[in-house]
C-alpha positions in Angstrom: -38.6 -90.9 -231.1 -35.9 -90.7 -233.2 -35.1 -90.6 -236.9 -33.8 -94.0 -237.3 -37.2 -95.4 -235.3 -39.6 -93.6 -238.3 -36.9 -95.5 -240.6 -38.0 -98.4 -239.7 -41.6 -97.6 -239.7 -40.9 -96.2 -243.1 -39.3 -99.9 -244.2 -42.4 -101.4 -242.8 -45.1 -99.3 -245.0 -43.1 -100.3 -247.8 -42.9 -103.9 -247.4 -46.9 -103.7 -246.8 -47.3 -102.8 -250.4 -45.6 -105.7 -251.8 -43.1 -104.2 -253.7 -39.2 -105.9 -254.1 -37.7 -102.5 -253.2 -39.1 -102.5 -250.2 -38.7 -105.8 -248.7 -34.9 -105.4 -249.9 -34.7 -102.4 -247.8 -35.9 -104.4 -245.0 -33.0 -107.4 -245.0 -30.2 -104.6 -245.9 -31.2 -101.3 -243.7 -33.7 -103.0 -241.2 -31.1 -105.1 -238.8 -29.0 -101.7 -238.7 -31.7 -99.2 -238.2 -33.4 -101.3 -235.3 -30.2 -102.6 -233.5 -28.2 -99.5 -233.5 -30.8 -97.7 -231.2 -29.6 -96.4 -228.3 -31.2 -99.0 -225.6 -33.0 -102.1 -225.5 -36.1 -100.4 -225.2 -35.9 -98.3 -228.3 -34.8 -101.3 -230.5 -37.9 -102.7 -229.4 -39.9 -100.1 -230.4 -38.6 -99.8 -233.3 -38.5 -103.6 -234.6 -42.4 -103.7 -233.3 -42.7 -100.6 -235.4 -41.5 -102.5 -238.6 -43.7 -105.4 -238.1 -47.0 -103.5 -236.8 -46.8 -101.5 -240.7 -45.5 -104.6 -242.4 -48.3 -106.6 -241.1 -51.3 -103.9 -241.1 -53.1 -105.8 -243.8 -53.1 -108.7 -241.4 -55.7 -106.9 -239.5 -57.9 -105.8 -242.2 -57.5 -109.3 -243.7 -58.0 -111.3 -240.3 -61.6 -109.8 -240.0 -63.0 -110.5 -243.6 -61.4 -114.1 -242.3 -63.3 -114.5 -239.0 -66.1 -113.1 -240.6 -69.2 -111.0 -239.5 -69.4 -113.1 -236.0 -66.3 -111.5 -235.0 -65.5 -108.4 -233.4 -62.9 -106.1 -235.1 -61.1 -106.2 -231.7 -59.8 -109.7 -232.2 -58.0 -108.7 -235.7 -56.5 -105.7 -234.2 -55.2 -107.5 -230.7 -54.2 -110.3 -233.2 -51.9 -108.1 -235.5 -51.0 -106.7 -232.5 -49.7 -109.7 -230.7 -48.0 -110.8 -234.1 -46.1 -107.6 -234.4 -44.8 -107.5 -230.8 -43.8 -111.2 -230.7 -42.1 -110.9 -233.7 -40.0 -108.0 -232.6 -38.9 -110.0 -229.1 -35.4 -111.5 -231.0 -34.4 -107.6 -231.8 -35.3 -106.8 -228.2 -33.8 -109.4 -226.5 -30.4 -109.3 -228.7 -29.8 -105.7 -228.7 -26.1 -104.8 -227.6 -23.9 -101.4 -227.3 -20.9 -103.6 -228.7 -20.3 -102.5 -232.2 -18.4 -106.0 -233.5 -21.0 -108.2 -231.4 -23.9 -106.9 -234.2 -22.1 -109.1 -236.7 -23.3 -112.4 -235.4 -26.5 -110.7 -233.2 -28.4 -109.1 -236.2 -28.7 -112.7 -238.4 -29.5 -114.3 -235.1 -32.4 -111.8 -234.3 -33.5 -112.6 -238.3 -33.0 -116.6 -237.7 -35.1 -116.6 -234.3 -38.3 -115.1 -236.4 -38.1 -118.1 -239.2 -37.8 -120.9 -237.0 -41.1 -122.3 -234.8 -41.9 -121.4 -232.3 -41.5 -117.7 -233.8 -41.6 -118.9 -237.4 -45.1 -120.2 -237.2 -46.1 -116.5 -237.1 -42.9 -115.2 -239.1 -44.5 -113.5 -242.4 -42.9 -110.5 -243.5 -39.4 -111.7 -242.8 -37.0 -109.7 -244.2 -34.5 -112.8 -245.4 -37.5 -113.6 -248.5 -35.4 -110.5 -249.9 -32.6 -113.1 -250.5 -34.4 -114.0 -253.8 -33.9 -110.8 -255.5 -30.6 -109.7 -254.0 -28.7 -113.4 -254.7 -31.1 -115.1 -257.3 -30.1 -118.8 -258.3 -27.7 -119.2 -255.1 -29.7 -120.8 -253.0 -28.3 -121.6 -249.8 -25.3 -119.7 -250.1 -27.5 -116.4 -250.9 -28.9 -117.1 -247.8 -25.4 -117.5 -245.8 -24.7 -114.2 -247.6 -28.2 -112.3 -246.6 -27.4 -113.1 -243.0 -23.7 -112.4 -243.1 -24.4 -109.0 -245.1 -27.5 -107.9 -242.6 -24.7 -107.9 -239.8 -22.2 -106.6 -241.9 -24.3 -103.5 -242.4 -25.7 -103.1 -238.7 -22.2 -103.5 -237.0 -20.0 -100.9 -239.8 -22.7 -99.5 -242.0 -20.1 -97.7 -243.8 -18.4 -100.2 -245.3 -21.1 -103.2 -245.0 -24.1 -101.3 -247.4 -21.8 -100.7 -250.2 -19.8 -104.5 -249.9 -23.5 -106.0 -250.1 -24.6 -104.0 -253.3 -21.6 -104.5 -254.9 -22.1 -108.2 -254.5 -25.8 -108.0 -254.7 -25.2 -106.1 -258.0 -23.0 -108.9 -259.6 -25.4 -112.0 -258.4 -28.1 -110.1 -260.8 -26.1 -109.3 -263.7 -24.7 -113.1 -264.0 -28.4 -114.2 -263.2 -30.1 -116.3 -265.8 -33.5 -115.4 -265.5 -36.9 -116.7 -264.3 -37.4 -120.3 -265.1 -40.7 -121.0 -266.6 -43.4 -123.7 -266.0 -42.8 -127.3 -266.3 -44.3 -128.1 -270.0 -47.6 -129.5 -269.5 -48.3 -128.2 -266.0 -51.2 -125.3 -265.9 -52.5 -123.3 -263.1 -55.8 -122.0 -263.6 -57.5 -119.0 -261.5 -61.0 -119.1 -260.2 -63.7 -116.7 -259.1 -65.9 -118.8 -256.5 -65.7 -116.1 -253.8 -66.3 -117.5 -249.6 -66.8 -120.8 -251.1 -65.2 -122.5 -248.5 -66.1 -120.0 -246.0 -69.5 -119.1 -244.2 -73.0 -120.5 -244.9 -73.2 -123.6 -247.1 -74.7 -123.6 -250.5 -75.3 -127.0 -252.3 -76.2 -125.4 -255.6 -73.4 -122.9 -255.2 -70.8 -126.1 -254.6 -72.5 -128.3 -257.2 -71.8 -125.5 -260.3 -68.1 -124.7 -259.1 -67.3 -128.4 -259.3 -69.1 -128.8 -262.5 -66.9 -125.7 -263.8 -63.7 -127.3 -262.6 -64.2 -130.5 -263.8 -65.0 -129.1 -266.8 -61.7 -127.4 -267.2 -59.5 -130.1 -265.9 -60.8 -132.3 -269.1 -60.9 -129.2 -271.6 -57.5 -128.1 -270.6 -54.3 -129.3 -272.5 -52.2 -129.5 -269.6 -51.0 -132.8 -268.5 -51.2 -131.2 -264.6 -54.1 -128.6 -264.0 -53.5 -127.3 -260.5 -56.8 -125.2 -258.8 -56.5 -123.0 -256.1 -57.1 -123.5 -252.1 -60.1 -125.3 -250.7 -62.5 -125.0 -254.0 -64.2 -127.9 -252.8 -65.8 -127.4 -249.3 -65.9 -130.7 -248.4 -63.7 -134.0 -249.9 -65.2 -137.3 -248.5 -65.7 -140.6 -250.4 -69.0 -139.6 -251.6 -67.7 -136.7 -253.4 -65.1 -139.2 -255.5 -68.1 -141.0 -256.5 -69.8 -138.0 -257.8 -65.9 -137.1 -259.3 -65.5 -140.3 -260.8 -66.6 -140.1 -264.4 -64.5 -137.2 -264.9 -61.8 -138.9 -262.8 -62.1 -141.8 -265.2 -61.6 -139.5 -268.4 -58.6 -137.6 -267.1 -57.3 -141.3 -265.8 -58.0 -142.4 -269.5 -56.2 -139.3 -271.2 -53.1 -139.4 -268.8 -54.4 -135.9 -267.1 -53.9 -135.2 -263.3 -55.6 -132.6 -261.5 -54.4 -130.7 -258.1 -57.5 -129.7 -256.2 -57.4 -127.5 -253.3 -60.3 -129.4 -250.9 -61.2 -130.1 -246.8 -61.1 -133.1 -245.6 -63.9 -133.0 -242.9 -62.4 -135.3 -239.7 -66.0 -135.5 -238.2 -68.2 -138.1 -238.1 -69.1 -139.4 -241.8 -72.5 -138.1 -243.4 -75.6 -140.2 -242.4 -77.4 -142.0 -245.4 -80.3 -139.9 -245.3 -78.2 -136.9 -245.6 -75.9 -138.4 -248.5 -79.2 -139.4 -250.5 -81.2 -135.6 -249.9 -77.4 -133.8 -250.8 -77.5 -136.6 -254.2 -81.0 -135.3 -255.0 -80.0 -131.6 -254.5 -77.0 -131.7 -256.8 -79.1 -133.5 -259.8 -81.6 -130.6 -259.2 -78.8 -128.1 -258.6 -81.3 -125.3 -258.6 -82.1 -124.0 -255.0 -79.6 -123.2 -252.4 -81.3 -124.5 -249.3 -79.2 -123.7 -245.5 -77.5 -126.7 -244.4 -78.3 -127.3 -240.6 -75.0 -126.3 -239.3 -73.7 -128.8 -236.4 -73.4 -127.5 -232.5 -70.4 -130.2 -232.4 -66.3 -128.3 -233.5 -65.4 -129.1 -237.1 -62.7 -130.3 -237.3 -60.6 -130.9 -241.0 -57.7 -131.2 -243.0 -57.2 -128.3 -245.7 -55.3 -130.4 -248.5 -54.6 -130.5 -252.1 -56.3 -133.8 -253.6 -54.6 -135.4 -256.5 -56.7 -137.2 -258.8 -56.6 -138.8 -262.5 -53.3 -140.8 -263.7 -51.9 -140.2 -260.5 -54.2 -140.4 -257.1 -52.7 -139.0 -253.7 -53.4 -136.3 -250.7 -50.9 -133.5 -249.5 -51.7 -132.2 -246.4 -51.0 -128.4 -245.4 -48.6 -128.0 -242.6 -49.4 -124.7 -241.4 -52.6 -123.7 -241.5 -53.4 -120.1 -240.2 -52.9 -119.7 -236.9 -55.8 -119.2 -234.2 -58.0 -118.6 -237.1 -57.9 -122.4 -238.8 -55.1 -123.5 -236.5 -56.7 -123.3 -233.2 -54.2 -124.5 -230.6 -56.3 -122.8 -228.0 -59.7 -124.0 -228.7 -61.8 -126.5 -230.1 -62.1 -127.3 -234.2 -60.4 -126.2 -237.0 -57.4 -127.7 -238.9 -54.5 -129.1 -236.9 -50.8 -128.2 -237.4 -49.1 -130.9 -239.2 -45.5 -129.8 -239.4 -43.4 -132.7 -239.4 -45.5 -133.6 -242.8 -43.7 -134.1 -246.2 -42.6 -130.4 -247.7 -42.8 -132.0 -251.3 -44.5 -135.0 -253.6 -43.4 -136.7 -256.8 -46.1 -135.7 -259.4 -46.2 -136.3 -263.2 -42.1 -136.4 -263.3 -41.3 -133.6 -261.1 -40.7 -133.3 -257.2 -43.5 -130.6 -256.5 -42.9 -128.4 -253.4 -46.5 -127.9 -252.7 -47.3 -124.5 -250.7 -51.4 -123.8 -249.7 -51.9 -120.2 -248.9 -50.6 -119.1 -245.7 -47.3 -121.5 -246.0 -46.2 -119.3 -248.8 -45.5 -116.1 -246.5 -43.5 -118.1 -243.8 -39.9 -118.7 -244.4 -40.0 -122.1 -242.6 -42.4 -124.0 -245.2 -40.5 -123.0 -247.8 -37.3 -123.2 -246.8 -38.1 -127.1 -245.0 -39.1 -127.7 -248.7 -36.1 -126.6 -250.6 -34.1 -128.7 -248.5 -35.5 -131.9 -250.2 -34.7 -130.9 -253.6 -37.8 -129.6 -255.2 -38.2 -129.3 -259.2 -40.6 -126.8 -258.6 -43.1 -124.8 -256.4 -46.9 -125.2 -256.5 -48.7 -122.3 -254.3 -52.4 -123.1 -254.3 -54.2 -119.9 -253.0 -58.0 -118.9 -251.7 -57.7 -114.8 -251.2 -61.7 -114.2 -251.4 -61.3 -112.7 -247.9 -58.1 -110.2 -248.5 -60.2 -107.7 -250.3 -58.6 -104.6 -249.9 -55.6 -105.7 -249.3 -52.2 -106.3 -251.0 -52.3 -110.2 -249.1 -52.4 -111.6 -252.6 -49.8 -109.8 -253.8 -47.2 -110.5 -250.9 -48.0 -114.3 -251.5 -47.1 -114.0 -254.7 -44.2 -111.8 -254.4 -42.8 -114.4 -251.2 -43.5 -117.3 -254.2 -41.6 -115.5 -256.6 -38.9 -114.7 -254.3 -38.0 -118.2 -253.0 -38.2 -119.7 -256.4 -35.5 -117.1 -257.6 -33.4 -117.9 -254.8 -33.4 -121.9 -255.5 -33.8 -120.7 -259.4 -36.8 -123.4 -259.5 -40.3 -122.6 -261.5 -43.4 -121.9 -259.9 -47.4 -122.2 -260.4 -49.6 -120.2 -258.3 -53.7 -121.0 -258.3 -55.8 -118.4 -256.9 -59.2 -118.4 -256.1 -60.7 -114.7 -255.5 
């Protein structure tokens, strides 16, 4: 392997640290480092090397997410297949004709962010557009794509030209925008509240803490992390009713990450047993698990002065969205990407949706006034995944010059 291959590897490693410099290098240098290889095979190997190194936290995080019942080999295979698939556009579009790189380099990046590849399209170099051309919106994306093609075809002229335009863009950038007045994101430390064995008392205590913080917050809109309520049903609404009434009376709104079961309704006997346990909230008895596949929606529940449900469009493939097996959360790709809430047009991005450009860009099309991120990162301990989510959200917020909020559970 030549030094250009190792350059792609190094860029991938830098990206995995969730550093804006590494992300910028990926957009400016990666297409040239990959597509200027001497053969299609070397081109593909370089691209696969970039994605393998950029996505290495995925292997560690996936093992934690899948749980102890799943072999580490499954996580490694998931990581390997992701890198192999995302490298395909570069291998297929390789050419030994220099001028063709002007359009083939941008096309390779675009293919990686549009479904079906876009559904696993994290670590996309295009995310760096927000750091190179902040507040340029869609023009920043166009210039980023054109620039990486110019660098790939004619690096001697492309690199200084690209750098000069990016420097001007950053010099005139007015600065990041602050969250709207009256909006607040609250981080929590509930751990694996929605992952693993069910503990009713733990759920009860977490629900009480969320309700207390929502009522006590001076904010008009309070955002809590993804899936901090493991099951939101009609009985949950009844349990929350006193708090919801208080929020409605004071004109407040709360966004709560929750899982909505799609299975059969809970039997009355189970409901009364759960109610008794919630009243005592002293001992956590294990709840018998059904042998039937568990179907659910990953959602943001809106309650208080306004009510609604916002569904996650792209759950994590394989572990949450299970196209080849039963259970899990279904893909909702055509669902709404933003909603009107408390005078704002909020683009809500639930966890995984923050790191794949497709969900962000389709949200940006409907002209939101802010991005709202909700994450549950208890499973990402020991990885840079939480930092990567925050970096991506910040990058897209800079590009479209919109404020953002991020609520995370650890």
